[in-house]
N, C-alpha and C positions, 0 to 999 in steps of 0.2 A: 964434126967438131962444132959446127954452128948450132946444132940441136942441143948439145951440151951447154953451150954458152947461153942459149935461149932459156933452157930450164934453170940454169943458175940465176939468170936475170929474173925469172919468175919467182924464185925463192927470195931474191933480194926485194922483190915487190912486196912479198909478205912481211919481210923485215921492216921496210919503210912504212908500210901501212900500220903495223903494230906500234912502231915507234911514234908515228904521228898521233895515234890514239892515246899514247901515254905522255905526250909532250905538254899536255895542259894548255892547248892553244899556242904552242911554240914558246911557252914560258919556262919550261924545264930544260936546262942546258943539255944534259946527256942524251935524253931521247930526241931532242931537236937535232943534235949533231948526228946521231945515228940515222935519223930520217933524211937529212941532207946528203950524207955520204952514200947511204944505201939507194936513195932515189937516183942520184947521179950515176952510180955504178949500174943500176938496173936499166936505166934508159940507154946508157952507152952500150951495154951488152945487147939490148934489143936492137939498137941501131946497127951494131956490127953483124948480128945474125941476119938482119934484113938485106944485107948485101947479096946473100945467096938464097934465102928462103922466101917463099911467097908471102907477101905482106899480110893478107887476110888470115892465113893459117898461122903464121908466126905470132901475130897479135892475139889471136884467139888462144893459142897455147900459153902465151905470156900472161894474159889476164886470168885465164882459168887456173893456171898454176898458182899465181899470187893470191887470187880470191879463195881458192880451195884451202891453201895452206894457212891463210889468215884465219879463216873460220875454224879449221881444225885446231890450230894453236889456241884460239880463244876457248874452244871446248875443252882442250886438255888442261888449260890453266884455270878453268872455272869461270872465265869472264862471260861465257855464253853457255846456256844449257844445251847439252847434247840430247838429241832425240832421234828415234828411228827414221822419221820422215826427213829430218835435216841431213842425216848421214846418207840416206838413199838419194836425196837430191844432189849432194856433193858427188856421190858415185856417178850419178847421171852426167854431171858436168865433165868429170874426168873421162868417162866413157865416150862422150861426144867429141872431146878434144883428141883422144887417142884415135878415133875414127877419122877426124880431119887430118891428123898427121899421117895416118896410113894411106890416105888418098893423095897426099901432097907429092 
């Protein structure tokens, strides 16, 4: 269950990162609110998961999930250009994190 909470927290990291980027320096109310709520929930989930999971592995999974999903969302929405090298690098991040999880 802690791995599920950790992955959900990683998804929320992507949500808050995207909202932060759209908040116009925390001047736009709705993205700022989404940023605050998602960041708190993300950190709470990470903290909960760290009760039973190894810190280094859990943090790597959390950050890689958030970073990968943030870039993927940006490519899907057209905010960033998608390219073969970028996609391969994202797959590399995911592969490395899956390897860390398998060894945990």
